Residue, then its C-alpha position, 0 to 999 in steps of 0.5 A: x597504496x598505504x594511504x588508499x587502503x586505510x581511507x577504504x578501511x577507514x571509510x567502510x569501518x565508520x559506516x553502520x551496516x544495515x541488512x535488510x531482510x525481505x523480498x524484492x522483484x514482485x508486486x505484493x505490498x510488502x515486497x513494494x515498500x521494500x523495494x521503494x525503501x532500498x532505494x531511498x536507504x541506497x543514498x545514505x551512508x550505510x553499508x547496505x546488505x541484503x538477504x532475500x528470503x522465500x516468498x510466503x507463496x512459492x508460486x509467486x515469481x517476478x515472471x508473473x507478478x513483476x514489480x514493474x519498476x523501470x530497468x535503472x530502478x529495478x538495477x538499484x534495488x537489485x544490486x543491493x548485495x546479498x547478504x555476507x558474513x560480517x554482523x551487521x549493526x541493523x537488521x530490518x526485516x520485511x516479510x510475511x510471516x513476521x519474523x521476531x527470532x533473534x539476530x546477530x545484529x544489536x538491533x533488530x527492526x520487524x515490520x508488520x501491519x496490524x489490519x484487523x488490530x489483531x496479530x494472530x499466530x500465523x503472524x509470527x510462526x507462533x513465536x511472539x513470545x521470542x520477540x516480545x522477550x527481546x528488548x534489542x527488538x522494535x517493531x515498525x509499522x506504517x499506521x496508527x491503526x495499525x499499531x493497536x494491534x501490536x500493543x494488544x499482544x503485548x509490545x510497550x508503547x515505545x517498542x512500536x514505532x509508526x514510519x509511514x508508506x510514501x509516494x514517489x512522485x516522479x512515477x505517480x504524476x498527473x496525467x497529460x490530456x493526450x496521455x488520459x484520453x489515451x488510456x480512457x480509449x484503451x479502456x472502452x471510456x466514452x468522453x462524458x464517462x465518470x470513472x470510478x477506480x478500485x486497486x488491490x485484492x478483491x476481498x472483503x477487508x477492502x470493502x469492495x461489495x460495498x462499492x459494487x453496492x454503491x454502484x449498482x445503486x447509482x448506476x441508475x441515477x447517472x447513466x454515465x458513471x463507469x466502475x474500473x476494478x484492479x484486481x490482483x489476481x496474479x497474486x491472490x487469485x481472486x478477480x473482479x467478477x469474482x466479487x461480483x459472484x461473493x457479492x451477490x451470494x452475500x446480498x440480496x443484490x442483483x447484478x444484472x448483465x447489463x451492468x456487469x457489462x458496464x463494468x471494466x475489469x483489469x487483471x493483468x499486472x502493470x508497470x508503475x508507469x501503467x499503475x499511474x496511467x490508470x489513476x489518472x484515467x479515473x475521475x476518483x477512487x474509491x476505497x470503503x474499506x473495512x480494514x487496512x494496515x495502511x492503504x498505499x492506492x488511494x494515495x498515489x491515486x491522490x498524488x495522480x490529481x485524483x480525488x479520493x473517497x476514505x473509510x473514516x476512522x481507520x488507517x488513512x486518517x493518518x494521510x488524509x487531507x481535504x484537497x483530496x479526499x472525502x471520508x464516509x462514515x462507519x461504525x467500529x466493531x468487534x468481530x471476535x479478535x477482529x476490529x474493523x469499520x463497517x462503511x455505511x453505505x448510504x455515506x458512500x453513495x452521497x460521497x460518490x454522487x457529490x464527485x460525480x455532480x461536482x458538488x465537492x467544495x474542498x477538492x483541489x487537485x493542485x494543491x493536492x498533489x503539492x500537499x503530497x509532495x511536500x508530506x508524503x514522499x518516500x524520501x521522507x518517510x525513509x528519513x524517518x526509518x534511517x533516523x530509527x536505525x541511528x539512534 
């Protein structure tokens, strides 16, 4: 009995205690990153704990905004125990606003993104000086574009660590012919239709207005072209139809009933398996964004064998590969304190036409899927995180 006690005690004492403070159970992007990371962190020799922080919006809940993981993965994620009284060796916070206040740990990491390369007061509850003056704190951000925002806020270069996001190839993978057809039939897509997909919040920084304008232009040329908009209205309220109304009011574009009726709107919360199938049912994924911290959905789409069109010069340059990515031109701009890339509409139209006509010579879905497995998995991303925790 004494040997058993000593073995268990020494085993526990030799492990680092890592406390994660963040969100679980919902599909918001920070929560999804946290949950993917928790699954991987469980594989390491850590005493892993979790402190469930209040959601940014009180109305968010796991019923309407479910994360979409299958039952097995969800059990793994939720089985990480809530924090207890002992002091952690490492505290890692991943939530919004950014919580820079001191922890009981010797080492504190705070995750954040800076889409516009600017961190305003709302992002850190106006306690940024606490973070700047805490030598034990390091910021973790997922792209080199995003890192610039924290440098602009006053953090030294070696205190802002770029650790990318990843893709789970067991979830996001090419669809079977039969399943692809079934999903396309359910969406109302004909056999000859070329379906463009966009997934996410229907906001200005996502460039949805530019996508709608490109679609309006190209629909006259390619009658088989269709647009599928999967919004996140269960989290943020704005739907794909709202994006059309906003684009119409801001530009001299008129979207008539025929054009609008050709657009497929998806607003329901999907499981990750259903999202993978939606990617796989598409012919390309289009993200003419102005500003992103990482932009994970195009990478997930590419893992499903779908070519993607992305704004060049931004956060996605970190993972964009010729086998699945076509970059569109854009102009880097500053509006007040915000920095963004204004995507060129003509370049976007040309890139979409290239895919519809099948003239994109470098696109290779088989090579793309293999490249993402070897370079952009969550296992690889979390290995970098673990190395950082152990340093």
